[in-house]
DOMARKOL-100444 format. One record per residue (C-alpha): residue number from 1; z, y, x; chain. Coordinates in pm, 1 decimal. Each point is the difference from the previous one (the first is absolute). Layout:
    k        up     north      east  c
  NUM         Z         Y         X  A
...
//
This chain:
    k        up     north      east  c
    1   12897.5    8871.9  -12048.7  A
    2    -140.9    -311.7    -174.3  A
    3    -398.0      11.0    -111.1  A
    4     -90.9    -181.1    -313.8  A
    5    -318.0    -222.7     -46.4  A
    6    -136.8     209.1    -256.4  A
    7       8.0     350.7     244.2  A
    8    -181.5    -254.7     274.6  A
    9    -239.9     -69.0    -293.0  A
   10     -27.4     321.7     -90.2  A
   11     -76.2     133.0     380.6  A
   12    -215.4    -311.7      72.3  A
   13    -216.3     153.6    -332.0  A
   14       9.0     365.2     131.8  A
   15    -142.3    -142.2     328.0  A
   16    -262.4    -244.4    -189.6  A
   17     152.9    -285.9     192.5  A
   18      64.8    -351.0    -187.0  A
   19     284.0    -264.8     125.6  A
   20      39.4    -309.7     -90.8  A
   21     369.3     -79.7     -95.3  A
   22     125.1    -119.5     293.4  A
   23    -103.4     286.9     187.7  A
   24     192.1     242.3    -230.4  A
   25     296.9    -178.5      53.9  A
   26     -66.6      28.7     350.5  A
   27     -73.8     412.1     -36.6  A
   28     293.4      52.0    -227.8  A
   29     246.0    -167.7     278.3  A
   30    -151.5     176.9     257.6  A
   31     -39.0     386.4    -171.7  A
   32     377.8     -53.0    -104.5  A
   33      85.7     -40.7     389.8  A
   34    -195.9     280.6     129.0  A
   35     115.4     195.3    -279.7  A
   36     384.9    -111.5      79.2  A
   37     -60.5      75.4     336.7  A
   38    -119.5     337.7     -35.3  A
   39     309.2      54.8    -259.7  A
   40     241.9       6.4     346.3  A
   41    -178.4     363.0      74.1  A
   42     201.7     129.0    -312.3  A
   43     314.8    -121.4     168.6  A
   44     -69.2     268.1     276.0  A
   45     237.8     294.6      62.5  A
   46    -300.4     284.1       6.1  A
   47     240.0     288.6    -108.1  A
   48     -35.9     209.8     330.9  A
   49    -341.4    -110.9     110.1  A
   50    -275.6     289.6     -14.5  A
   51    -281.6    -153.2    -111.7  A
   52    -316.7     -81.7     245.5  A
   53    -323.4    -148.6     -14.5  A
   54     -12.3     -82.6     370.0  A
   55     296.0    -123.8     226.8  A
   56    -141.6     211.4     284.4  A
   57    -119.0     311.5      20.4  A
   58    -348.6      58.6      33.7  A
   59    -235.9     312.0      72.2  A
   60    -354.9      32.1     -80.1  A
   61    -170.6      91.6     324.6  A
   62    -249.6     245.3     -79.8  A
   63    -227.2     211.7     169.3  A
   64     -24.0     342.0       0.9  A
   65    -282.4     126.8    -164.3  A
   66    -236.2     202.5     193.0  A
   67    -364.3     163.2     -78.2  A
   68    -266.9    -140.3     194.9  A
   69    -421.3      61.1     -26.7  A
   70     -97.7    -283.5    -211.4  A
   71    -240.9    -239.6      27.3  A
   72    -384.9     150.2     -46.5  A
   73    -174.6    -117.2    -332.2  A
   74    -279.0    -139.2     246.2  A
   75     198.9    -206.2     173.9  A
   76     199.5    -138.2    -288.4  A
   77    -294.6     -93.2    -185.3  A
   78    -169.1    -137.5     312.6  A
   79      17.1    -342.4    -107.0  A
   80     -13.7      18.6    -353.2  A
   81    -194.0    -256.4    -159.6  A
   82    -134.2     294.6    -224.7  A
   83      75.1     346.2     -56.3  A
   84     -97.5     294.3    -208.4  A
   85      40.4     368.1      23.4  A
   86     271.7     -26.9     298.9  A
   87     202.5    -271.3    -211.9  A
   88      22.2    -390.1      -3.1  A
   89    -220.0    -128.6    -271.5  A
   90     154.6    -278.1    -193.6  A
   91    -103.8    -212.3    -282.3  A
   92      61.7     130.7    -354.9  A
   93     272.1    -223.5    -166.6  A
   94      64.2      51.6    -336.0  A
   95     137.7    -281.5    -272.2  A
//
């Protein structure tokens, strides 16, 4: 798939990049080569291949949830720089 200089200029404009004429020529050739290489994937026969997100089976290793006693409030607030009515006190942020 060949990419034109006009398309490169459009991409550069979207990315807010400025190129010299020499750079446009260079990038046009490079991007065309990349697209041609990637287009080889279209030649593969994937008719009987199931779509996958990973090549190996992945499994999450979650621990079982167990109910247990939580940390007492006074210990949780022990090192808080400021506290008020049993809660952390933080600066008010309104813009």
